[in-house]
N, C-alpha and C positions, 0 to 999 in steps of 0.2 A: 651562250647567251650573247646576244648584237650589240652594239653601242654604236650611240648616231657620231658620225666626225662630223666635227664642224668642219666650216668650209671655210678656205683660206684662201689669202688676194693676196695677190703678188703688186709692191710698188714700187716701180722703178726708180734709180736714184744714179748721180750723177758721176759716183765715183764710189771707190773701195771705203776711201776715207769717212765717205759720209755713209756711207752703209755701216759702218761699224758705230760710226757718234748715233745715228739713226736707231739703231738696234737697242743701244744703252739707253738712251731718251727714253724710248716706248717701252723696254724692263723697268725703267722705275717707276712707271706711268701706269703700272698695271697689265700690258701688254704680253701675248705670249709669240714670240717674232723670232725672225733666224734673219741670218742675212748671207747674200748669196749669191754667185755669177748669174747671168744670163746666158743664152745660146747667144754665142757670139762677144761680140763686148758689151762688158757693160754687168752691172751690181743693179740689185733687187734687195726689198724685205721681203718676207715671207709674215704676213699678219695672220693670226687665227683668228675668225671672225669673218662674219661679210661683207657685204659692200658698205653697209653703216658704221661698222666699227672701222672698216678703212680708213672712211670720208675722215673722223675724228680724228684717223693716225696720221693722214694725211695734213689736214690743219694745224697738228699740234708740231708737226715736223716742220714746218712752212716760218709757221711763227718760232722756231728757235734756229732758224739759219739753215734748217737743211737741204740741199740744193734737190730738186725732182728731177728726172729725167726727160727731157721731152719726148712725145712722143709725134713719129711722121705722118705722113697723111695715110699709109696702108695702115697704124696702128700699131708698129713695131717700134720696139724703144730705140731712144737717140741719145747720143750722148748729152751733156748737161753743159757744152758747151753752146 
């Protein structure tokens, strides 16, 4: 038997503190989410669900003061400062 795997979407955040706070916030709102490190320096939240669900999660995070990491011109995650 095979199962269809839900897509995963990464949301870069500016610090470990925001990753943990964001994970708690999203879990309280029904999301399946993991906090983790990105290659190099930085942190991310991995959301189970496609881009639509990730966009709603990003909005919820920003509404609650969770700082997302900026992206550089080449698309790599950058720090939150």
